[in-house]
N, C-alpha and C positions, 0 to 999 in steps of 0.2 A: 542496505539500511540507510534511510534518510533521517538524520537526527540533528537537530539544531541548525537546520538549513533554511534559507530564505530565498525565494525566487529561483526555483529550479524547474526545468521542464524535461520530461522524458518524451521524445517524439520519434515515432516510427522505429522502435526497437523490438527485437525478438529475443525472448529468453526461453530456452528449452532445457528442462531438467531431465536427465536420463531416468529411465524407468526404475533403476535401483537406487536413486538418490534418496536421502532422508526426507522426511516430511518437514520442510522448511519453507516459511513464507518467502516469496521471491522479492517483493518490494515491500519493506516495512517503513511506515512513516510515523514519526513521533517528534514532539517539541519543535515543529517546523511551521512555516507559513508560506503561502503563495507557491504551492506545489501543483504542477500540472502533469498529467499522464494522458497522452493522446496518441491515437493510431498505433497501438502497441499490441503485440501478440505474446502471451505468456503461457507456456505449456508446463504445468507442474502438477504434483499430486496434493499440494496443500494450498494455502491462500495465494492467489496471484498477487493481490495487494492487501495488506493489512494496515489498519489505521489505529494508532494508539492515542494516548492523551496528549494534550498540549498542542493541538494542531488547529490551524485556521486557514481558510481560503484554499481548500484542496479541490481540484477539478479533475474528474476522470471521465474521458469521452472516447468512444470508439476503441475500446479495449476488448480483445478476445481472450477468454480464459478457458483452460480445460486440459485434461480432466482435472477438476480441482474443486475447492470450496468456493471459489470466486473471490469477490471483494468483501472483506470483513471489516466491520467497524466495531471497535470496542475491546472486550476483555477488560472492562473497567470495573471498579468497585473493590478491588483487592486491597488497595492502599488509600489512606486518608489524604495523601499529598498529591493525588492526581490532578492534573490541570484540565480545564474545560476544553471541549471540542466545538468549533464554530465554522460555519460556512463550508459545508461539504456538499459539493455539487457533482 
């Protein structure tokens, strides 16, 4: 969980979830800015990366996901107090 963070980079990491692991997003980003994920391999059965509200300047490049839902942006609209999302690359 990346929450309330500024200027963080995930570079060349590998995350492997066992086959019997629960369906849990592996990297979840919310209320953060200047987050970079690059050259990373994430093996999971749910979202490799999920992006919630209140984020800006998120860059994701050269990320391998699978088997999974991939990279998810959103699940927004449930609450009236959600913050905007900007600059997702």
